C-alpha positions as CSV (number, residue, x, y, z in Angstrom):
1,M,-247.9,24.6,141.2
2,A,-247.3,22.9,144.5
3,Q,-245.7,24.9,147.3
4,Q,-242.3,23.6,148.1
5,N,-241.8,25.2,151.5
6,A,-243.9,27.0,154.1
7,V,-244.2,30.7,153.7
8,Q,-241.8,32.5,156.0
9,Q,-243.3,35.6,157.4
10,T,-241.4,38.9,157.5
11,P,-240.2,40.3,160.9
12,F,-242.5,42.5,162.9
13,W,-240.0,45.4,162.9
14,Y,-239.9,45.5,159.1
15,N,-243.7,45.8,158.8
16,F,-243.9,48.3,161.7
17,L,-241.2,50.4,159.9
18,L,-243.2,50.4,156.7
19,I,-246.3,51.8,158.6
20,C,-244.2,54.6,160.1
21,L,-242.7,55.5,156.8
22,K,-245.9,55.6,154.9
23,P,-246.8,59.3,155.5
24,L,-243.2,60.3,154.5
25,Y,-243.6,58.2,151.3
26,R,-246.9,60.0,150.4
27,W,-245.2,63.4,151.0
28,K,-242.3,62.4,148.7
29,I,-244.8,61.4,146.0
30,K,-246.6,64.7,146.3
31,Q,-243.3,66.7,146.2
32,R,-242.3,65.2,142.9
33,A,-245.7,65.0,141.3
34,E,-246.2,67.3,138.3
35,S,-249.9,67.8,139.1
36,D,-252.5,66.9,141.6
37,A,-254.1,64.4,139.2
38,L,-250.8,62.6,138.7
39,Y,-250.3,62.6,142.5
40,Q,-253.7,61.0,143.0
41,Q,-253.0,58.4,140.3
42,E,-249.7,57.4,141.8
43,C,-251.2,57.1,145.3
44,V,-254.0,54.9,144.0
45,E,-251.4,52.6,142.4
46,R,-249.1,52.6,145.4
47,F,-251.7,52.3,148.2
48,G,-254.9,51.1,146.5
49,P,-257.7,50.8,145.5
50,F,-255.8,49.5,142.5
51,Q,-256.5,50.0,138.8
52,P,-258.5,47.2,137.3
53,P,-256.4,44.7,135.3
54,K,-256.6,44.6,131.6
55,N,-255.8,40.9,131.7
56,L,-255.7,38.1,134.3
57,A,-252.9,35.5,134.3
58,A,-250.4,37.9,132.9
59,I,-246.6,37.5,133.1
60,W,-245.6,40.1,135.7
61,F,-242.3,41.8,135.3
62,H,-241.2,44.1,138.1
63,V,-238.5,46.6,137.0
64,V,-237.3,49.4,139.2
65,S,-236.4,52.2,136.7
66,V,-235.1,52.9,133.2
67,G,-232.1,50.6,133.3
68,E,-234.0,47.5,134.5
69,T,-236.9,48.3,132.0
70,N,-234.3,48.4,129.2
71,A,-232.8,45.1,130.4
72,A,-236.2,43.4,130.4
73,Q,-237.3,44.9,127.1
74,P,-236.3,42.0,124.8
75,L,-238.0,39.5,127.2
76,I,-241.2,41.6,127.4
77,E,-241.3,42.0,123.7
78,H,-240.8,38.3,123.1
79,Y,-243.8,37.4,125.2
80,L,-246.0,40.2,123.8
81,K,-245.2,39.0,120.3
82,L,-246.4,35.5,121.3
83,G,-249.7,37.0,122.5
84,H,-249.0,36.7,126.2
85,P,-250.5,39.5,128.4
86,V,-247.8,41.3,130.3
87,L,-248.0,43.4,133.4
88,V,-245.1,45.7,134.3
89,T,-244.7,47.4,137.6
90,N,-242.1,50.1,138.3
91,T,-240.7,51.8,141.4
92,T,-239.8,55.1,139.6
93,K,-241.6,57.6,137.4
94,T,-238.9,57.4,134.8
95,G,-239.1,53.6,134.7
96,Q,-242.8,53.7,134.1
97,A,-242.5,56.3,131.4
98,R,-239.9,54.2,129.7
99,A,-242.1,51.1,129.8
100,K,-245.1,52.9,128.4
101,S,-243.1,54.5,125.6
102,L,-241.9,51.0,124.5
103,F,-245.0,49.0,124.8
104,L,-248.2,51.0,125.4
105,K,-249.0,51.2,121.7
106,A,-250.1,49.1,118.8
107,P,-250.0,46.2,118.4
108,Y,-249.7,45.6,122.2
109,L,-252.3,48.0,123.6
110,D,-254.7,45.2,124.7
111,L,-251.9,43.0,126.1
112,F,-249.7,45.4,128.0
113,Q,-250.3,47.3,131.2
114,A,-247.9,49.3,133.4
115,V,-248.6,50.5,137.0
116,Y,-246.5,51.4,140.0
117,L,-245.6,48.6,142.4
118,P,-247.7,48.8,145.6
119,V,-245.9,49.5,148.9
120,D,-244.4,46.4,150.3
121,Q,-247.2,45.8,152.9
122,K,-248.8,42.4,153.3
123,S,-252.4,43.6,153.0
124,L,-251.8,45.7,149.9
125,L,-249.9,42.9,148.1
126,K,-252.5,40.4,149.0
127,Q,-255.2,42.6,147.4
128,F,-252.9,43.2,144.3
129,F,-252.2,39.5,143.7
130,E,-255.9,38.6,144.1
131,L,-257.0,41.3,141.7
132,Y,-254.4,40.7,139.0
133,Q,-253.9,37.0,139.4
134,P,-250.5,36.9,137.6
135,K,-249.2,33.7,136.2
136,L,-245.5,34.3,137.1
137,L,-243.6,37.1,138.8
138,A,-240.2,38.0,137.3
139,L,-238.1,40.4,139.3
140,V,-235.3,42.2,137.4
141,E,-231.7,42.7,138.6
142,T,-231.8,43.6,142.3
143,E,-235.4,44.6,143.0
144,I,-236.3,42.2,145.9
145,W,-239.0,43.0,148.4
146,P,-239.6,40.7,151.4
147,N,-243.4,40.8,151.5
148,L,-243.7,40.7,147.7
149,I,-241.7,37.5,147.5
150,A,-243.5,36.0,150.5
151,E,-246.9,36.8,148.9
152,A,-245.9,35.2,145.7
153,R,-245.0,32.0,147.6
154,Q,-248.3,32.2,149.5
155,Q,-250.2,32.4,146.2
156,H,-248.2,29.5,144.7
157,I,-246.8,31.8,141.9
158,P,-243.3,31.2,140.7
159,C,-241.0,34.1,141.6
160,I,-237.8,34.4,139.6
161,L,-235.0,36.9,139.9
162,L,-233.8,37.6,136.4
163,N,-230.5,39.1,135.2
164,A,-229.5,39.3,138.9
165,R,-226.7,41.5,139.9
166,L,-225.4,42.3,143.4
167,S,-222.4,44.5,144.1
168,E,-220.1,43.8,147.1
169,K,-221.3,47.0,148.7
170,S,-225.0,46.0,148.3
171,A,-224.3,42.5,149.6
172,K,-222.8,43.9,152.8
173,G,-226.0,46.0,153.3
174,Y,-228.3,43.0,152.9
175,G,-226.0,41.0,155.2
176,K,-226.6,43.5,158.0
177,V,-230.3,42.5,158.1
178,S,-229.9,38.8,157.6
179,R,-233.1,37.9,159.5
180,L,-234.9,39.7,156.7
181,T,-232.7,38.8,153.8
182,R,-232.2,35.0,154.4
183,P,-235.9,34.0,154.5
184,M,-236.6,36.3,151.5
185,L,-234.0,34.7,149.3
186,Q,-235.0,31.2,150.5
187,Q,-238.5,31.8,149.1
188,L,-237.3,32.7,145.6
189,T,-238.2,30.0,143.0
190,W,-235.0,30.5,141.0
191,L,-232.3,33.1,140.3
192,L,-230.5,33.7,137.0
193,A,-227.2,35.6,137.8
194,Q,-225.2,37.8,135.5
195,D,-221.9,36.4,136.8
196,K,-220.4,34.0,139.3
197,A,-219.5,36.8,141.8
198,T,-223.2,37.8,142.0
199,Q,-224.3,34.2,142.4
200,Q,-221.9,33.6,145.2
201,R,-223.0,36.7,147.1
202,Y,-226.6,35.7,147.0
203,I,-225.7,32.2,148.1
204,E,-223.7,33.6,151.1
205,L,-226.8,35.7,152.0
206,G,-229.0,32.6,152.1
207,L,-230.0,31.6,148.6
208,D,-230.2,27.8,148.0
209,R,-227.3,27.1,145.5
210,T,-229.4,24.5,143.7
211,K,-231.9,27.3,142.7
212,S,-229.5,29.4,140.8
213,Q,-227.4,29.5,137.6
214,V,-225.1,31.9,135.8
215,V,-226.3,32.8,132.4
216,G,-224.7,36.2,131.6
217,N,-226.2,39.6,131.2
218,I,-229.3,39.9,129.2
219,K,-228.5,43.6,128.5
220,F,-225.9,42.4,125.9
221,D,-228.9,41.1,123.8
222,I,-230.6,44.4,123.6
223,T,-231.3,46.1,120.3
224,A,-232.1,49.7,119.6
225,P,-235.8,50.2,118.8
226,Q,-236.1,51.0,115.1
227,Q,-238.6,53.8,115.8
228,F,-236.0,55.9,117.6
229,I,-233.4,55.3,114.8
230,E,-235.9,56.5,112.2
231,Q,-236.9,59.4,114.4
232,A,-233.3,60.4,114.8
233,E,-232.7,60.4,111.1
234,Q,-235.8,62.6,110.6
235,I,-234.7,65.0,113.2
236,K,-231.3,65.4,111.6
237,Q,-233.0,66.5,108.5
238,D,-235.7,68.7,110.0
239,W,-233.3,70.4,112.5
240,N,-230.4,70.7,110.1
241,L,-228.0,68.6,112.3
242,L,-226.1,66.8,109.6
243,G,-223.1,69.2,109.9
244,R,-223.2,69.4,113.8
245,Q,-220.8,67.6,116.2
246,I,-223.0,66.2,118.9
247,I,-222.0,65.1,122.4
248,T,-224.6,63.7,124.8
249,L,-224.3,63.8,128.5
250,A,-226.7,61.0,129.5
251,S,-228.2,59.9,132.8
252,T,-226.4,62.7,134.7
253,H,-226.5,63.5,138.4
254,A,-225.6,66.6,140.3
255,P,-223.0,68.1,139.9
256,E,-222.0,66.3,136.7
257,E,-223.8,68.5,134.3
258,E,-222.5,71.8,135.6
259,N,-218.9,70.5,136.0
260,L,-218.8,69.1,132.4
261,L,-220.6,72.1,130.9
262,K,-218.0,74.4,132.5
263,Q,-215.3,72.5,130.8
264,L,-217.1,72.4,127.5
265,Q,-218.1,76.1,127.6
266,Q,-215.0,77.5,125.9
267,Y,-215.4,74.9,123.1
268,L,-219.1,75.5,122.6
269,N,-218.4,79.3,122.4
270,S,-215.5,78.9,119.9
271,N,-217.1,76.1,117.7
272,P,-220.5,76.9,116.3
273,Y,-220.9,73.4,115.0
274,L,-220.5,71.8,118.5
275,L,-223.7,70.8,120.3
276,C,-224.3,69.2,123.7
277,I,-227.4,67.3,124.6
278,V,-227.9,66.9,128.3
279,V,-230.2,64.2,129.7
280,P,-230.6,64.4,133.5
281,R,-231.3,61.1,135.2
282,H,-234.1,62.4,137.4
283,P,-237.0,64.6,136.2
284,E,-237.2,66.6,139.4
285,R,-233.8,68.1,138.5
286,F,-234.8,69.4,135.0
287,E,-235.3,73.0,136.2
288,E,-232.1,72.9,138.2
289,V,-230.0,71.8,135.2
290,Y,-231.7,74.5,133.0
291,K,-230.6,77.2,135.5
292,A,-227.1,75.8,135.4
293,C,-227.0,76.2,131.6
294,Q,-228.3,79.7,131.9
295,S,-225.7,80.6,134.6
296,L,-223.0,79.6,132.1
297,N,-224.6,81.8,129.4
298,L,-225.1,78.9,127.1
299,N,-227.8,79.2,124.5
300,T,-230.2,76.4,125.6
301,Q,-233.3,74.9,124.1
302,R,-235.7,72.6,126.0
303,R,-237.5,69.4,124.8
304,S,-240.3,69.9,127.3
305,L,-241.2,73.2,125.6
306,K,-241.2,71.6,122.2
307,Q,-238.3,73.8,121.2
308,T,-236.0,72.6,118.4
309,I,-232.3,72.8,118.0
310,Q,-231.4,76.0,116.1
311,A,-228.2,76.9,114.3
312,D,-227.0,78.9,117.4
313,T,-228.1,76.3,120.0
314,Q,-225.3,75.2,122.2
315,V,-227.1,73.0,124.7
316,F,-230.3,71.0,124.2
317,L,-231.9,70.0,127.5
318,A,-233.6,66.7,126.9
319,D,-236.1,67.2,129.8
320,S,-238.3,64.4,128.7
321,M,-238.7,60.7,129.7
322,G,-238.5,57.6,127.6
323,E,-236.4,59.1,124.8
324,M,-232.8,58.1,125.7
325,W,-232.4,55.9,122.6
326,L,-233.3,59.0,120.5
327,W,-230.5,61.1,122.0
328,Y,-227.9,58.4,121.7
329,A,-228.9,57.9,118.0
330,L,-228.2,61.6,117.4
331,S,-224.7,61.4,119.0
332,Q,-221.2,61.0,117.9
333,A,-219.8,60.7,121.4
334,C,-221.4,60.4,124.9
335,F,-220.7,60.5,128.6
336,V,-222.8,58.1,130.7
337,G,-223.4,59.7,134.1
338,G,-223.7,58.5,137.6
339,S,-220.0,57.7,137.4
340,L,-218.4,61.1,138.1
341,N,-220.6,62.1,141.1
342,E,-220.3,60.9,144.7
343,P,-220.9,58.1,145.6
344,G,-221.6,57.3,141.9
345,G,-222.1,53.7,140.8
346,G,-222.7,54.3,137.1
347,H,-225.5,53.5,134.6
348,N,-225.9,51.3,131.6
349,I,-223.1,51.8,129.0
350,L,-224.5,49.2,126.5
351,E,-227.2,51.4,124.9
352,P,-224.8,53.8,123.3
353,M,-222.5,50.9,122.4
354,V,-225.2,49.2,120.5
355,L,-225.7,52.3,118.4
356,D,-221.9,52.6,117.7
357,V,-221.5,55.7,119.9
358,P,-218.0,56.0,121.5
359,T,-218.6,56.1,125.3
360,V,-216.8,57.9,128.1
361,I,-217.5,57.4,131.9
362,G,-216.1,58.6,135.2
363,P,-214.2,56.5,137.7
364,R,-217.1,55.4,139.9
365,Y,-218.9,52.6,138.1
366,F,-219.2,49.9,140.7
367,N,-222.8,49.1,139.8
368,F,-221.5,47.9,136.4
369,Q,-218.0,46.8,137.4
370,T,-218.0,43.4,135.6
371,I,-219.4,44.9,132.3
372,V,-217.1,47.9,132.3
373,D,-214.0,45.8,133.2
374,E,-214.6,43.7,130.0
375,F,-214.8,46.8,127.8
376,V,-211.7,48.2,129.5
377,A,-209.8,45.0,128.7
378,E,-210.6,45.4,125.1
379,R,-209.9,49.1,125.0
380,A,-213.5,49.7,124.0
381,I,-214.4,52.5,126.5
382,L,-212.7,55.6,127.9
383,I,-212.6,56.4,131.6
384,G,-211.8,59.9,132.8
385,E,-210.8,60.8,136.4
386,N,-212.4,64.2,136.4
387,A,-214.5,66.6,134.3
388,E,-211.5,68.1,132.5
389,Q,-210.2,64.7,131.4
390,I,-213.7,63.5,130.3
391,T,-214.2,66.6,128.2
392,A,-210.9,66.1,126.5
393,Q,-211.8,62.4,125.8
394,L,-215.2,63.4,124.4
395,L,-213.7,66.0,122.0
396,N,-211.0,63.5,120.9
397,C,-213.8,61.1,120.0
398,L,-215.3,63.8,117.8
399,N,-212.1,64.9,116.1
400,D,-210.0,61.7,115.9
401,S,-211.8,59.4,113.4
402,T,-209.2,56.6,113.9
403,Q,-209.7,56.5,117.7
404,R,-213.5,56.7,117.2
405,Q,-213.6,53.8,114.8
406,Q,-211.3,51.7,117.1
407,L,-213.6,52.2,120.0
408,I,-216.7,51.2,117.9
409,E,-215.0,48.1,116.6
410,Q,-213.7,46.9,119.9
411,A,-217.1,47.5,121.6
412,Q,-218.8,45.3,118.9
413,V,-216.3,42.5,119.8
414,V,-217.4,42.6,123.4
415,L,-221.1,42.9,122.6
416,K,-221.1,39.9,120.2
417,R,-219.0,37.8,122.6
418,N,-221.6,38.2,125.4
419,Q,-224.8,37.7,123.5
420,G,-227.0,34.6,124.2
421,S,-228.3,35.3,127.7
422,L,-231.8,36.2,126.4
423,Q,-232.5,32.7,125.1
424,K,-231.4,31.1,128.4
425,H,-233.8,33.4,130.2
426,I,-236.7,32.5,127.9
427,Q,-236.0,28.8,128.3
428,L,-236.3,29.1,132.1
429,L,-239.4,31.3,132.0
430,D,-241.1,28.9,129.5
431,H,-240.3,26.0,131.9
432,Y,-242.2,27.7,134.7
433,L,-245.0,29.0,132.5
434,K,-245.7,25.4,131.4
435,Q,-245.8,24.3,135.0
436,T,-248.4,26.9,135.8
437,D,-250.4,25.8,132.8
438,Y,-250.6,22.2,134.2
439,S,-251.1,23.2,137.9
């Protein structure tokens, strides 16, 4: 594919800063690594020498973490089913675990590969591109890296930002480094925005208006993997959960778990049928959350120890990765975290909605403002101002069948109204894939 514009090099200060931060980055990887072997593996993928590719000319999706992986799931699955090789890179350990749990299995084993994204240094990215030789680079949501985009342009590879979102707060941050942001956005091949506000923010930061369009949020087209629905049904039978009332606290941050469990404690102690599943957002906090459960004298079982939910279990700590769909499928009500803590921002509310799970969030959900606002307008979600109010709302969802059904029905109205973005994404990707075939 012909190069439309000359490659604009990133500023010296940016590349010098990356060199200075590299030792700190290695230290951070070591701190969170579960073993020396996993530390070495991640360092190899971040800093080279890189893993050999399973396939050349793959469609490369870069997704930061769990939320972006879930957003890209239907797209990745579409191309794998067509027989296209797919490479996924992640920034976080949870994101990579999620990608592998979805696709590193039959019938996609030979077509799918997931590795960490290399550090955004010119030399490393040049090596990575030349080794993997991707056909197209698809960045998901807000994961934009200056040298990554510049190298894609250098290699004449289409670089598209999919399902793009950008909050007002994030836009202000990018605006403070306009000498870095503007050239980066000018080198994108195309941008598909979730909404007009996002599109306009990117344009004001330097994106060419003619290289963008608003197509809605691909997350509305997501479907729950059948394997987790079936697994949940089996667990209900095997662990005798059919008579339990189950609340899930999902994607939680400190101090959300402790604050909510303190409010739930009296109800867990007085109602033997009530069960709370806690799914912390970050694996490095698993032990911390377990200790919080112990400090409240709540009978807690752990997924990482292969423990099962017993008749007297009050809290089940889902200290695993890649199983969020499973815990939602077991729930009758849920709280989606990252919305009660400071500064907050929120996480994806659509996964529980798809599974007809009434959903409660806290007041700080600016990362998903547009989505949440639409559900609020239809009275399809509950928002609590504090842990006490959220607890009351969760218990009402369990005990008031009329309210629970209304929330489910209204959520389905919003979900169905917003579907269709997936096909628009596929049309654009197919357009550029055909161009690369002929170049």
